[in-house]
N, CA, C, O and the ligand as a Tripos MOL2 file, in Angstrom:
@<TRIPOS>MOLECULE
protein
  265   263    67     0     0
PROTEIN
NO_CHARGES

@<TRIPOS>ATOM
      1 N         -31.0030   -6.2040  -26.2830 N.3       1 MET1
      2 CA        -30.1250   -5.1660  -26.8320 C.3       1 MET1
      3 C         -29.1530   -4.7010  -25.7440 C.2       1 MET1
      4 O         -29.5500   -4.4490  -24.6060 O.2       1 MET1
      5 N         -27.9050   -4.5950  -26.1060 N.am      2 THR2
      6 CA        -26.9470   -4.0820  -25.1260 C.3       2 THR2
      7 C         -26.8880   -2.5710  -25.2190 C.2       2 THR2
      8 O         -26.9980   -1.9990  -26.3040 O.2       2 THR2
      9 N         -26.7220   -1.9580  -24.1290 N.am      3 ASN3
     10 CA        -26.7140   -0.5050  -24.0940 C.3       3 ASN3
     11 C         -25.2950   -0.0050  -23.8360 C.2       3 ASN3
     12 O         -24.9610    0.4590  -22.7460 O.2       3 ASN3
     13 N         -24.4780   -0.1180  -24.8750 N.am      4 LYS4
     14 CA        -23.1020    0.3430  -24.7230 C.3       4 LYS4
     15 C         -22.9660    1.7400  -25.3090 C.2       4 LYS4
     16 O         -23.4240    2.0140  -26.4180 O.2       4 LYS4
     17 N         -22.3410    2.5950  -24.5610 N.am      5 THR5
     18 CA        -22.1010    3.9290  -25.0890 C.3       5 THR5
     19 C         -20.6910    3.9760  -25.6420 C.2       5 THR5
     20 O         -19.7100    3.9760  -24.8990 O.2       5 THR5
     21 N         -20.6140    4.0160  -26.9430 N.am      6 MET6
     22 CA        -19.3100    4.0710  -27.5810 C.3       6 MET6
     23 C         -18.8740    5.5300  -27.7050 C.2       6 MET6
     24 O         -19.6990    6.4430  -27.7420 O.2       6 MET6
     25 N         -17.5670    5.7230  -27.7680 N.am      7 GLY7
     26 CA        -17.0590    7.0670  -28.0000 C.3       7 GLY7
     27 C         -16.9120    7.8660  -26.7130 C.2       7 GLY7
     28 O         -16.2930    8.9310  -26.7140 O.2       7 GLY7
     29 N         -17.4580    7.3800  -25.6430 N.am      8 GLU8
     30 CA        -17.2810    8.0920  -24.3820 C.3       8 GLU8
     31 C         -16.1090    7.4980  -23.6220 C.2       8 GLU8
     32 O         -15.8680    6.2930  -23.6940 O.2       8 GLU8
     33 N         -15.3820    8.3280  -22.9000 N.am      9 PRO9
     34 CA        -14.2800    7.7900  -22.1040 C.3       9 PRO9
     35 C         -14.8040    6.8440  -21.0410 C.2       9 PRO9
     36 O         -15.8810    7.0400  -20.4790 O.2       9 PRO9
     37 N         -14.0230    5.8280  -20.7830 N.am     10 VAL10
     38 CA        -14.4370    4.8700  -19.7620 C.3      10 VAL10
     39 C         -14.2450    5.5070  -18.3930 C.2      10 VAL10
     40 O         -13.1450    5.9100  -18.0160 O.2      10 VAL10
     41 N         -15.3310    5.5830  -17.6760 N.am     11 HIS11
     42 CA        -15.2350    6.1550  -16.3390 C.3      11 HIS11
     43 C         -14.9530    5.0620  -15.3330 C.2      11 HIS11
     44 O         -15.6590    4.0550  -15.2730 O.2      11 HIS11
     45 N         -13.9340    5.2680  -14.5570 N.am     12 LEU12
     46 CA        -13.7430    4.3660  -13.4350 C.3      12 LEU12
     47 C         -14.8410    4.6730  -12.4330 C.2      12 LEU12
     48 O         -15.2460    5.8230  -12.2640 O.2      12 LEU12
     49 N         -15.3000    3.6550  -11.7930 N.am     13 ALA13
     50 CA        -16.3390    3.8730  -10.7960 C.3      13 ALA13
     51 C         -15.7210    4.5410   -9.5770 C.2      13 ALA13
     52 O         -15.0570    3.8990   -8.7630 O.2      13 ALA13
     53 N         -15.9550    5.8420   -9.4710 N.am     14 LEU14
     54 CA        -15.4180    6.5610   -8.3250 C.3      14 LEU14
     55 C         -16.3690    6.4260   -7.1480 C.2      14 LEU14
     56 O         -17.5870    6.4570   -7.3220 O.2      14 LEU14
     57 N         -15.8260    6.2800   -5.9730 N.am     15 PRO15
     58 CA        -16.6890    6.2740   -4.7860 C.3      15 PRO15
     59 C         -17.4750    7.5740   -4.7130 C.2      15 PRO15
     60 O         -17.0230    8.6120   -5.1970 O.2      15 PRO15
     61 N         -18.6280    7.5110   -4.1190 N.am     16 GLU16
     62 CA        -19.4910    8.6820   -4.0610 C.3      16 GLU16
     63 C         -18.7990    9.8410   -3.3500 C.2      16 GLU16
     64 O         -18.1470    9.6660   -2.3200 O.2      16 GLU16
     65 N         -18.9590   11.0080   -3.9180 N.am     17 GLY17
     66 CA        -18.3780   12.1880   -3.2960 C.3      17 GLY17
     67 C         -16.9910   12.5280   -3.8040 C.2      17 GLY17
     68 O         -16.4480   13.5860   -3.4840 O.2      17 GLY17
     69 N         -16.4130   11.6270   -4.6010 N.am     18 TRP18
     70 CA        -15.0920   11.9270   -5.1400 C.3      18 TRP18
     71 C         -15.2350   12.8410   -6.3400 C.2      18 TRP18
     72 O         -16.0040   12.5490   -7.2560 O.2      18 TRP18
     73 N         -14.5040   13.9420   -6.3450 N.am     19 PRO19
     74 CA        -14.5550   14.8330   -7.4960 C.3      19 PRO19
     75 C         -13.8910   14.1850   -8.7050 C.2      19 PRO19
     76 O         -12.9220   13.4390   -8.5700 O.2      19 PRO19
     77 N         -14.4180   14.4760   -9.8740 N.am     20 VAL20
     78 CA        -13.8520   13.9270  -11.1050 C.3      20 VAL20
     79 C         -12.7790   14.8810  -11.6160 C.2      20 VAL20
     80 O         -13.0320   16.0770  -11.7570 O.2      20 VAL20
     81 N         -11.5840   14.3640  -11.8960 N.am     21 PRO21
     82 CA        -10.5190   15.2360  -12.4080 C.3      21 PRO21
     83 C         -10.8780   15.7850  -13.7790 C.2      21 PRO21
     84 O         -11.5000   15.1000  -14.5910 O.2      21 PRO21
     85 N         -10.4830   17.0170  -14.0260 N.am     22 HIS22
     86 CA        -10.7710   17.6540  -15.3050 C.3      22 HIS22
     87 C         -10.0350   16.8980  -16.4170 C.2      22 HIS22
     88 O          -8.8260   16.6870  -16.3250 O.2      22 HIS22
     89 N         -10.7590   16.4920  -17.4670 N.am     23 PRO23
     90 CA        -10.0990   15.7610  -18.5460 C.3      23 PRO23
     91 C          -9.0690   16.6480  -19.2400 C.2      23 PRO23
     92 O          -9.3510   17.8000  -19.5720 O.2      23 PRO23
     93 N          -7.9010   16.1140  -19.4510 N.am     24 GLY24
     94 CA         -6.8860   16.8690  -20.1710 C.3      24 GLY24
     95 C          -6.0370   17.7370  -19.2600 C.2      24 GLY24
     96 O          -5.0860   18.3660  -19.7250 O.2      24 GLY24
     97 N          -6.3550   17.7860  -17.9790 N.am     25 CYS25
     98 CA         -5.5510   18.5830  -17.0550 C.3      25 CYS25
     99 C          -4.5200   17.6790  -16.3870 C.2      25 CYS25
    100 O          -4.8640   16.7010  -15.7230 O.2      25 CYS25
    101 N          -3.2520   18.0260  -16.5750 N.am     26 LYS26
    102 CA         -2.1830   17.1800  -16.0260 C.3      26 LYS26
    103 C          -2.1830   17.1960  -14.5100 C.2      26 LYS26
    104 O          -1.9290   16.1800  -13.8630 O.2      26 LYS26
    105 N          -2.4680   18.3520  -13.9570 N.am     27 VAL27
    106 CA         -2.4550   18.4550  -12.4920 C.3      27 VAL27
    107 C          -3.5360   17.5640  -11.9000 C.2      27 VAL27
    108 O          -3.2930   16.8120  -10.9560 O.2      27 VAL27
    109 N          -4.7400   17.6590  -12.4720 N.am     28 CYS28
    110 CA         -5.8330   16.8160  -11.9900 C.3      28 CYS28
    111 C          -5.4960   15.3400  -12.1760 C.2      28 CYS28
    112 O          -5.7730   14.5150  -11.3050 O.2      28 CYS28
    113 N          -4.8970   15.0190  -13.3200 N.am     29 GLY29
    114 CA         -4.5530   13.6340  -13.5930 C.3      29 GLY29
    115 C          -3.5680   13.0990  -12.5770 C.2      29 GLY29
    116 O          -3.6840   11.9670  -12.1070 O.2      29 GLY29
    117 N          -2.5810   13.9420  -12.2420 N.am     30 ALA30
    118 CA         -1.5820   13.5270  -11.2580 C.3      30 ALA30
    119 C          -2.2210   13.3530   -9.8920 C.2      30 ALA30
    120 O          -1.9060   12.4180   -9.1570 O.2      30 ALA30
    121 N          -3.1250   14.2680   -9.5620 N.am     31 LEU31
    122 CA         -3.8120   14.1630   -8.2670 C.3      31 LEU31
    123 C          -4.6750   12.9210   -8.2130 C.2      31 LEU31
    124 O          -4.7430   12.2500   -7.1830 O.2      31 LEU31
    125 N          -5.3360   12.6110   -9.3210 N.am     32 ALA32
    126 CA         -6.1980   11.4290   -9.3580 C.3      32 ALA32
    127 C          -5.3700   10.1620   -9.2130 C.2      32 ALA32
    128 O          -5.7780    9.2150   -8.5410 O.2      32 ALA32
    129 N          -4.1920   10.1510   -9.8560 N.am     33 ALA33
    130 CA         -3.3180    8.9840   -9.7520 C.3      33 ALA33
    131 C          -2.8140    8.8250   -8.3230 C.2      33 ALA33
    132 O          -2.7240    7.7170   -7.7940 O.2      33 ALA33
    133 N          -2.4900    9.9600   -7.7150 N.am     34 GLU34
    134 CA         -2.0100    9.9290   -6.3390 C.3      34 GLU34
    135 C          -3.1220    9.4520   -5.4080 C.2      34 GLU34
    136 O          -2.8930    8.6970   -4.4630 O.2      34 GLU34
    137 N          -4.3260    9.9160   -5.7080 N.am     35 ARG35
    138 CA         -5.4780    9.5240   -4.8970 C.3      35 ARG35
    139 C          -5.6950    8.0140   -4.9670 C.2      35 ARG35
    140 O          -5.9800    7.3620   -3.9630 O.2      35 ARG35
    141 N          -5.5530    7.4760   -6.1830 N.am     36 GLU36
    142 CA         -5.7350    6.0310   -6.3310 C.3      36 GLU36
    143 C          -4.6830    5.2550   -5.5650 C.2      36 GLU36
    144 O          -4.9650    4.2350   -4.9350 O.2      36 GLU36
    145 N          -3.4500    5.7710   -5.6360 N.am     37 ARG37
    146 CA         -2.3620    5.1030   -4.9200 C.3      37 ARG37
    147 C          -2.6060    5.1730   -3.4100 C.2      37 ARG37
    148 O          -2.3770    4.2050   -2.6840 O.2      37 ARG37
    149 N          -3.0680    6.3200   -2.9640 N.am     38 ALA38
    150 CA         -3.3380    6.4890   -1.5310 C.3      38 ALA38
    151 C          -4.4510    5.5430   -1.0910 C.2      38 ALA38
    152 O          -4.3870    4.9490   -0.0140 O.2      38 ALA38
    153 N          -5.4650    5.4120   -1.9320 N.am     39 GLN39
    154 CA         -6.5720    4.5280   -1.5670 C.3      39 GLN39
    155 C          -6.1030    3.0870   -1.5210 C.2      39 GLN39
    156 O          -6.4890    2.3200   -0.6390 O.2      39 GLN39
    157 N          -5.2490    2.7230   -2.5020 N.am     40 ALA40
    158 CA         -4.7540    1.3500   -2.5640 C.3      40 ALA40
    159 C          -3.9480    0.9950   -1.3210 C.2      40 ALA40
    160 O          -3.9220   -0.1550   -0.8840 O.2      40 ALA40
    161 N          -3.2910    2.0090   -0.7610 N.am     41 SER41
    162 CA         -2.4880    1.7360    0.4280 C.3      41 SER41
    163 C          -3.2570    2.0480    1.7080 C.2      41 SER41
    164 O          -2.7030    2.0000    2.8060 O.2      41 SER41
    165 N          -4.5330    2.3660    1.5520 N.am     42 GLY42
    166 CA         -5.3800    2.5510    2.7310 C.3      42 GLY42
    167 C          -5.1690    3.8860    3.4370 C.2      42 GLY42
    168 O          -5.5720    4.0570    4.5880 O.2      42 GLY42
    169 N          -4.5340    4.8330    2.7420 N.am     43 ASP43
    170 CA         -4.2700    6.1320    3.3520 C.3      43 ASP43
    171 C          -5.4340    7.0820    3.0740 C.2      43 ASP43
    172 O          -5.3930    7.8960    2.1510 O.2      43 ASP43
    173 N          -6.4590    6.9550    3.8910 N.am     44 LEU44
    174 CA         -7.6930    7.6860    3.5960 C.3      44 LEU44
    175 C          -7.5620    9.1840    3.8110 C.2      44 LEU44
    176 O          -8.2660    9.9570    3.1610 O.2      44 LEU44
    177 N          -6.6940    9.6070    4.6930 N.am     45 SER45
    178 CA         -6.5550   11.0540    4.8910 C.3      45 SER45
    179 C          -5.8920   11.6830    3.6720 C.2      45 SER45
    180 O          -6.1860   12.8230    3.3120 O.2      45 SER45
    181 N          -4.9920   10.9250    3.0380 N.am     46 LYS46
    182 CA         -4.3770   11.4270    1.8140 C.3      46 LYS46
    183 C          -5.3880   11.4360    0.6780 C.2      46 LYS46
    184 O          -5.4030   12.3530   -0.1430 O.2      46 LYS46
    185 N          -6.2260   10.4170    0.6340 N.am     47 VAL47
    186 CA         -7.2930   10.3790   -0.3690 C.3      47 VAL47
    187 C          -8.1390   11.6310   -0.2640 C.2      47 VAL47
    188 O          -8.4680   12.2640   -1.2680 O.2      47 VAL47
    189 N          -8.4870   11.9790    0.9610 N.am     48 SER48
    190 CA         -9.3410   13.1460    1.1500 C.3      48 SER48
    191 C          -8.5900   14.4350    0.8180 C.2      48 SER48
    192 O          -9.1890   15.3920    0.3260 O.2      48 SER48
    193 N          -7.2890   14.4640    1.0820 N.am     49 ASP49
    194 CA         -6.4820   15.6180    0.6680 C.3      49 ASP49
    195 C          -6.5220   15.7970   -0.8380 C.2      49 ASP49
    196 O          -6.7060   16.9050   -1.3420 O.2      49 ASP49
    197 N          -6.3450   14.6850   -1.5530 N.am     50 CYS50
    198 CA         -6.3530   14.7380   -3.0160 C.3      50 CYS50
    199 C          -7.7240   15.1810   -3.5210 C.2      50 CYS50
    200 O          -7.8280   15.9500   -4.4770 O.2      50 CYS50
    201 N          -8.7660   14.6870   -2.8670 N.am     51 ASN51
    202 CA        -10.1120   15.0860   -3.2660 C.3      51 ASN51
    203 C         -10.2980   16.5870   -3.1360 C.2      51 ASN51
    204 O         -10.8690   17.2320   -4.0150 O.2      51 ASN51
    205 N          -9.8130   17.1330   -2.0400 N.am     52 VAL52
    206 CA         -9.9310   18.5870   -1.8350 C.3      52 VAL52
    207 C          -9.1600   19.3230   -2.9300 C.2      52 VAL52
    208 O          -9.6440   20.3070   -3.4900 O.2      52 VAL52
    209 N          -7.9590   18.8360   -3.2260 N.am     53 GLU53
    210 CA         -7.1420   19.5270   -4.2260 C.3      53 GLU53
    211 C          -7.7820   19.4560   -5.6090 C.2      53 GLU53
    212 O          -7.7810   20.4370   -6.3530 O.2      53 GLU53
    213 N          -8.3230   18.3030   -5.9430 N.am     54 ILE54
    214 CA         -8.9790   18.1630   -7.2490 C.3      54 ILE54
    215 C         -10.1970   19.0790   -7.3130 C.2      54 ILE54
    216 O         -10.4330   19.7550   -8.3140 O.2      54 ILE54
    217 N         -10.9500   19.0870   -6.2400 N.am     55 ARG55
    218 CA        -12.1600   19.9070   -6.2350 C.3      55 ARG55
    219 C         -11.8010   21.3830   -6.3730 C.2      55 ARG55
    220 O         -12.4630   22.1290   -7.0950 O.2      55 ARG55
    221 N         -10.7560   21.7880   -5.6790 N.am     56 GLU56
    222 CA        -10.3930   23.2030   -5.7350 C.3      56 GLU56
    223 C          -9.7230   23.5530   -7.0500 C.2      56 GLU56
    224 O          -9.8360   24.6790   -7.5350 O.2      56 GLU56
    225 N          -9.0240   22.5810   -7.6260 N.am     57 HIS57
    226 CA         -8.3430   22.8710   -8.8770 C.3      57 HIS57
    227 C          -9.3280   23.1020   -9.9990 C.2      57 HIS57
    228 O          -9.0320   23.8060  -10.9650 O.2      57 HIS57
    229 N         -10.4990   22.5070   -9.8680 N.am     58 LYS58
    230 CA        -11.5350   22.6840  -10.8870 C.3      58 LYS58
    231 C         -11.7930   24.1480  -11.1820 C.2      58 LYS58
    232 O         -12.0150   24.5390  -12.3280 O.2      58 LYS58
    233 N         -11.7600   24.9560  -10.1220 N.am     59 ASP59
    234 CA        -12.0720   26.3690  -10.3030 C.3      59 ASP59
    235 C         -11.0030   27.0860  -11.1150 C.2      59 ASP59
    236 O         -11.2480   28.1590  -11.6660 O.2      59 ASP59
    237 N          -9.8180   26.4910  -11.1880 N.am     60 ALA60
    238 CA         -8.7330   27.1380  -11.9190 C.3      60 ALA60
    239 C          -8.8170   26.8750  -13.4140 C.2      60 ALA60
    240 O          -8.0930   27.4860  -14.2000 O.2      60 ALA60
    241 N          -9.6880   25.9780  -13.8000 N.am     61 HIS61
    242 CA         -9.7940   25.6500  -15.2150 C.3      61 HIS61
    243 C         -10.5820   26.7180  -15.9600 C.2      61 HIS61
    244 O         -11.5610   27.2610  -15.4470 O.2      61 HIS61
    245 N         -10.1450   27.0050  -17.1600 N.am     62 PRO62
    246 CA        -10.9110   27.9730  -17.9620 C.3      62 PRO62
    247 C         -12.2780   27.4000  -18.3080 C.2      62 PRO62
    248 O         -12.4150   26.2160  -18.6180 O.2      62 PRO62
    249 N         -13.2570   28.2420  -18.2500 N.am     63 ARG63
    250 CA        -14.6030   27.7700  -18.5840 C.3      63 ARG63
    251 C         -14.7770   27.7470  -20.0780 C.2      63 ARG63
    252 O         -14.2950   28.6140  -20.8070 O.2      63 ARG63
    253 N         -15.4760   26.7370  -20.5020 N.am     64 ARG64
    254 CA        -15.7540   26.6540  -21.9370 C.3      64 ARG64
    255 C         -17.0360   27.3810  -22.2500 C.2      64 ARG64
    256 O         -18.0380   27.2630  -21.5450 O.2      64 ARG64
    257 N         -16.9780   28.1360  -23.3240 N.am     65 GLN65
    258 CA        -18.1870   28.8220  -23.7500 C.3      65 GLN65
    259 C         -18.9450   27.9230  -24.7030 C.2      65 GLN65
    260 O         -18.3570   27.2330  -25.5350 O.2      65 GLN65
    261 N         -20.2250   27.9420  -24.5710 N.am     66 ARG66
    262 CA        -21.0090   27.1170  -25.4700 C.3      66 ARG66
    263 C         -21.6140   27.9740  -26.5610 C.2      66 ARG66
    264 O         -22.3190   27.4610  -27.4300 O.2      66 ARG66
    265 ZN         -6.9560   20.5650  -13.0040 Zn       67 ZN67
@<TRIPOS>BOND
     1     1     2 1
     2     2     3 1
     3     3     4 2
     4     3     5 am
     5     5     6 1
     6     6     7 1
     7     7     8 2
     8     7     9 am
     9     9    10 1
    10    10    11 1
    11    11    12 2
    12    11    13 am
    13    13    14 1
    14    14    15 1
    15    15    16 2
    16    15    17 am
    17    17    18 1
    18    18    19 1
    19    19    20 2
    20    19    21 am
    21    21    22 1
    22    22    23 1
    23    23    24 2
    24    23    25 am
    25    25    26 1
    26    26    27 1
    27    27    28 2
    28    27    29 am
    29    29    30 1
    30    30    31 1
    31    31    32 2
    32    31    33 am
    33    33    34 1
    34    34    35 1
    35    35    36 2
    36    35    37 am
    37    37    38 1
    38    38    39 1
    39    39    40 2
    40    39    41 am
    41    41    42 1
    42    42    43 1
    43    43    44 2
    44    43    45 am
    45    45    46 1
    46    46    47 1
    47    47    48 2
    48    47    49 am
    49    49    50 1
    50    50    51 1
    51    51    52 2
    52    51    53 am
    53    53    54 1
    54    54    55 1
    55    55    56 2
    56    55    57 am
    57    57    58 1
    58    58    59 1
    59    59    60 2
    60    59    61 am
    61    61    62 1
    62    62    63 1
    63    63    64 2
    64    63    65 am
    65    65    66 1
    66    66    67 1
    67    67    68 2
    68    67    69 am
    69    69    70 1
    70    70    71 1
    71    71    72 2
    72    71    73 am
    73    73    74 1
    74    74    75 1
    75    75    76 2
    76    75    77 am
    77    77    78 1
    78    78    79 1
    79    79    80 2
    80    79    81 am
    81    81    82 1
    82    82    83 1
    83    83    84 2
    84    83    85 am
    85    85    86 1
    86    86    87 1
    87    87    88 2
    88    87    89 am
    89    89    90 1
    90    90    91 1
    91    91    92 2
    92    91    93 am
    93    93    94 1
    94    94    95 1
    95    95    96 2
    96    95    97 am
    97    97    98 1
    98    98    99 1
    99    99   100 2
   100    99   101 am
   101   101   102 1
   102   102   103 1
   103   103   104 2
   104   103   105 am
   105   105   106 1
   106   106   107 1
   107   107   108 2
   108   107   109 am
   109   109   110 1
   110   110   111 1
   111   111   112 2
   112   111   113 am
   113   113   114 1
   114   114   115 1
   115   115   116 2
   116   115   117 am
   117   117   118 1
   118   118   119 1
   119   119   120 2
   120   119   121 am
   121   121   122 1
   122   122   123 1
   123   123   124 2
   124   123   125 am
   125   125   126 1
   126   126   127 1
   127   127   128 2
   128   127   129 am
   129   129   130 1
   130   130   131 1
   131   131   132 2
   132   131   133 am
   133   133   134 1
   134   134   135 1
   135   135   136 2
   136   135   137 am
   137   137   138 1
   138   138   139 1
   139   139   140 2
   140   139   141 am
   141   141   142 1
   142   142   143 1
   143   143   144 2
   144   143   145 am
   145   145   146 1
   146   146   147 1
   147   147   148 2
   148   147   149 am
   149   149   150 1
   150   150   151 1
   151   151   152 2
   152   151   153 am
   153   153   154 1
   154   154   155 1
   155   155   156 2
   156   155   157 am
   157   157   158 1
   158   158   159 1
   159   159   160 2
   160   159   161 am
   161   161   162 1
   162   162   163 1
   163   163   164 2
   164   163   165 am
   165   165   166 1
   166   166   167 1
   167   167   168 2
   168   167   169 am
   169   169   170 1
   170   170   171 1
   171   171   172 2
   172   171   173 am
   173   173   174 1
   174   174   175 1
   175   175   176 2
   176   175   177 am
   177   177   178 1
   178   178   179 1
   179   179   180 2
   180   179   181 am
   181   181   182 1
   182   182   183 1
   183   183   184 2
   184   183   185 am
   185   185   186 1
   186   186   187 1
   187   187   188 2
   188   187   189 am
   189   189   190 1
   190   190   191 1
   191   191   192 2
   192   191   193 am
   193   193   194 1
   194   194   195 1
   195   195   196 2
   196   195   197 am
   197   197   198 1
   198   198   199 1
   199   199   200 2
   200   199   201 am
   201   201   202 1
   202   202   203 1
   203   203   204 2
   204   203   205 am
   205   205   206 1
   206   206   207 1
   207   207   208 2
   208   207   209 am
   209   209   210 1
   210   210   211 1
   211   211   212 2
   212   211   213 am
   213   213   214 1
   214   214   215 1
   215   215   216 2
   216   215   217 am
   217   217   218 1
   218   218   219 1
   219   219   220 2
   220   219   221 am
   221   221   222 1
   222   222   223 1
   223   223   224 2
   224   223   225 am
   225   225   226 1
   226   226   227 1
   227   227   228 2
   228   227   229 am
   229   229   230 1
   230   230   231 1
   231   231   232 2
   232   231   233 am
   233   233   234 1
   234   234   235 1
   235   235   236 2
   236   235   237 am
   237   237   238 1
   238   238   239 1
   239   239   240 2
   240   239   241 am
   241   241   242 1
   242   242   243 1
   243   243   244 2
   244   243   245 am
   245   245   246 1
   246   246   247 1
   247   247   248 2
   248   247   249 am
   249   249   250 1
   250   250   251 1
   251   251   252 2
   252   251   253 am
   253   253   254 1
   254   254   255 1
   255   255   256 2
   256   255   257 am
   257   257   258 1
   258   258   259 1
   259   259   260 2
   260   259   261 am
   261   261   262 1
   262   262   263 1
   263   263   264 2
@<TRIPOS>SUBSTRUCTURE
     1 MET1         2 RESIDUE 1 A MET
     2 THR2         6 RESIDUE 1 A THR
     3 ASN3        10 RESIDUE 1 A ASN
     4 LYS4        14 RESIDUE 1 A LYS
     5 THR5        18 RESIDUE 1 A THR
     6 MET6        22 RESIDUE 1 A MET
     7 GLY7        26 RESIDUE 1 A GLY
     8 GLU8        30 RESIDUE 1 A GLU
     9 PRO9        34 RESIDUE 1 A PRO
    10 VAL10       38 RESIDUE 1 A VAL
    11 HIS11       42 RESIDUE 1 A HIS
    12 LEU12       46 RESIDUE 1 A LEU
    13 ALA13       50 RESIDUE 1 A ALA
    14 LEU14       54 RESIDUE 1 A LEU
    15 PRO15       58 RESIDUE 1 A PRO
    16 GLU16       62 RESIDUE 1 A GLU
    17 GLY17       66 RESIDUE 1 A GLY
    18 TRP18       70 RESIDUE 1 A TRP
    19 PRO19       74 RESIDUE 1 A PRO
    20 VAL20       78 RESIDUE 1 A VAL
    21 PRO21       82 RESIDUE 1 A PRO
    22 HIS22       86 RESIDUE 1 A HIS
    23 PRO23       90 RESIDUE 1 A PRO
    24 GLY24       94 RESIDUE 1 A GLY
    25 CYS25       98 RESIDUE 1 A CYS
    26 LYS26      102 RESIDUE 1 A LYS
    27 VAL27      106 RESIDUE 1 A VAL
    28 CYS28      110 RESIDUE 1 A CYS
    29 GLY29      114 RESIDUE 1 A GLY
    30 ALA30      118 RESIDUE 1 A ALA
    31 LEU31      122 RESIDUE 1 A LEU
    32 ALA32      126 RESIDUE 1 A ALA
    33 ALA33      130 RESIDUE 1 A ALA
    34 GLU34      134 RESIDUE 1 A GLU
    35 ARG35      138 RESIDUE 1 A ARG
    36 GLU36      142 RESIDUE 1 A GLU
    37 ARG37      146 RESIDUE 1 A ARG
    38 ALA38      150 RESIDUE 1 A ALA
    39 GLN39      154 RESIDUE 1 A GLN
    40 ALA40      158 RESIDUE 1 A ALA
    41 SER41      162 RESIDUE 1 A SER
    42 GLY42      166 RESIDUE 1 A GLY
    43 ASP43      170 RESIDUE 1 A ASP
    44 LEU44      174 RESIDUE 1 A LEU
    45 SER45      178 RESIDUE 1 A SER
    46 LYS46      182 RESIDUE 1 A LYS
    47 VAL47      186 RESIDUE 1 A VAL
    48 SER48      190 RESIDUE 1 A SER
    49 ASP49      194 RESIDUE 1 A ASP
    50 CYS50      198 RESIDUE 1 A CYS
    51 ASN51      202 RESIDUE 1 A ASN
    52 VAL52      206 RESIDUE 1 A VAL
    53 GLU53      210 RESIDUE 1 A GLU
    54 ILE54      214 RESIDUE 1 A ILE
    55 ARG55      218 RESIDUE 1 A ARG
    56 GLU56      222 RESIDUE 1 A GLU
    57 HIS57      226 RESIDUE 1 A HIS
    58 LYS58      230 RESIDUE 1 A LYS
    59 ASP59      234 RESIDUE 1 A ASP
    60 ALA60      238 RESIDUE 1 A ALA
    61 HIS61      242 RESIDUE 1 A HIS
    62 PRO62      246 RESIDUE 1 A PRO
    63 ARG63      250 RESIDUE 1 A ARG
    64 ARG64      254 RESIDUE 1 A ARG
    65 GLN65      258 RESIDUE 1 A GLN
    66 ARG66      262 RESIDUE 1 A ARG
    67 ZN67       265 GROUP 0 **** ****
């Protein structure tokens, strides 16, 4: 039996410690795209900058009530 989870967004395999951008947030999405570009070009200090920004931006998101 294959264990495929349908209906869930496909997660790119992020390296450990990388914050996940908030879904639906344009700022996070832009930061994540920039982070990927920085990683592709080997600019690790920029990658870490983007990680910090994504992590800190998380706090700016409205919390969902359950
Ligand atoms: Zn955000």
